[in-house]
N, C-alpha and C positions, 0 to 999 in steps of 0.2 A: 730652282728657287727653293731655298731652305725655309724651314718654319720658324726659325729663331727670330730674335729681335735685332734691331739695328738698322742703320741707314740703307743697307743693301736690300732690305725688305720694305722700305718706306714707300715705294711706288710699285703698283701692280701693273705690269704691262698688259696691253690688250691680248697679246698672244698667250699670256699666262692664265687667262680665265678658263680656257678649256682644260688645262692641267689641274687647275683648282677644282673644277667640277669633278674631274675624274678622282681626285684625292679625297674630296670632302662630301660629295653628294650623298653617298651611302650613310655616312655619319649624321648628316643633316636630316636625312629622311628618318632614320631611327629615332633621333631626338624629337622630331616633330610628332612621330607616332606615339612616343612615350608621353607626350603632352596631352594625349587623348583625342587625337583627330583621326579621321579615316585615312585609308591609304591614298584615295584620290585627293583628299585635301592636303595630305603630306606631300604628294607629288607637286601640287600647285604651290605650296609653301616653298619647297626647294627651288622650283623654277622662279618664283617671284624673288626669292632671296638672292639667287645668282644674278638676276637682272639688276637688283639693287647693288650688288657687288660691282657689276659692270659699270653702272652709272655713277657709283660713288667711290670707285677705286682710288681716285686721287686723294680721298680723305684718310686713307690708311697711312698712318705716320710711323708705323713700326714700334709703337710704344707698348704693344701687347703682342701676344702670339697671333699669327694670322688665323689660326683655327679658332681662337677665342673671339676675334673680331667677326669672323664669319658666323660662328654659332650665335653671337649676340644678334646679328641680323636675322638669323633663322628664328631665334627666340621671339624677337619683337614682331616678326611677321606672323608667327604662330599665335601669339597673344592677341594681335589685332584681329586675326581670323576668329579666334574663340570669342572675343568681345562682340564682334559683329553677329556671330551665331546667337549669342545670348540676347542681344538687342532684338534680333529677328524673332526669337522664341518669345520674348516678352511682348512684342507687338502682336504676334499670333494669338497669345493668350488673352490679350486685351480685346482683340476682335472676337474671339470665342465668347468671352464674357458678355460683350455687347450683344452678340447674336442670341445668347441664352436669355439675356434680359428682354430682348424683343420677343422671343418665343414665349417667355413667361407671361407676356401680355401686359406691358406697361400701360398705365392709364393714358388716355388722350392728353390729360393735363401734363403728365410727365414727359410725353413726347413733345408737346408744345414748348415746355420749359427747356428741354434739351435743344430744340431747334433755335429758340431765342438766344440761348447761351452761345451756340455755334455761330449764329449771325453776329452777335455782339463781339465775339472773339475775332471774327474776320474783319469787322470794322476797326477794332482796336489795332490789329496787325497792320492795317493799311496806314494808320497814323504814325507808325514807327518810322524812324529814318531808315533808308534802304540798307545801310550797313548793319544796323541792329537786326532788321527783319531777315537779312540774308544769313547772318551768323546764327540766329535762333533757328531758322529753317534748316540749315545744314545739320545741326545737331539733333533737333527734335523730329523733323520730318524725314530727312534723308538718312538719319541714323549714323552719321559720321561721329568719330571720336573728336574730342577737342583738338587733338593734334592734327587729325586729318582736315577738320574744318578750318583750322588756322592756316594750314598749308594751302587750301583752296583760296582762302581770303588773302593770302600773302602777308599775314601778320603773325605776331607771336601768340602762343597759347594764352598768355596773360592778357593780352589785348582782346583776344576773342572772348575770354571769360568775362572781362569787363563789359564788353558789348552785350553779351547774353544777360548778365546781371542787370544792366540798365534797361534792356528790353523787357525783361520780366517785371521789373519794378514799374515801368511805364504801363505795361499791360494791367498789372494789379490796380494801379491808380485809376486808369481809365475805366476798367470794368466795375470798380467800386463806385466811381462817380456816376456811371450810367445805370447803376442798380443791377447789373448783370451778376455781379459778385458782391457778397456781403462785405462791408468794410470791416477791417480787423481792429 
């Protein structure tokens, strides 16, 4: 199987996946490492990328070099990993700040206010339509990207963004009406 363009490369046979791995895994690994991830993560990225190649091989139309198509998959997989690491790091920093705040000895009034706000938010979330609550939860609580959440929901990223926007607006209105959040 050549690396050039054209109809002879437009379909990747199942038998070719092994030879593709042999030809491109090292290059994919080096690329992933250059993106700043650990060796273990780079191994995972390469494995995930080749699984994606296996499952999406019918989508390769031969309009670009096979190596370009494959490295784009490695790039996207690496970027997704880096984004998830950043989201995890941000969540850990938030937890650390909350813990510091508690250790600093928030007043009982502050603790009560925080508890009331959390309770108000829970009530507000329950009032959202299930599709909005699910979309919002996938992105905020589960830490998925919009693309990943849209895939889980079986909708486009635009539709997901719309659901999340409507959910946040509904939450703001409800929390303002109930006095949990100051009206803007």
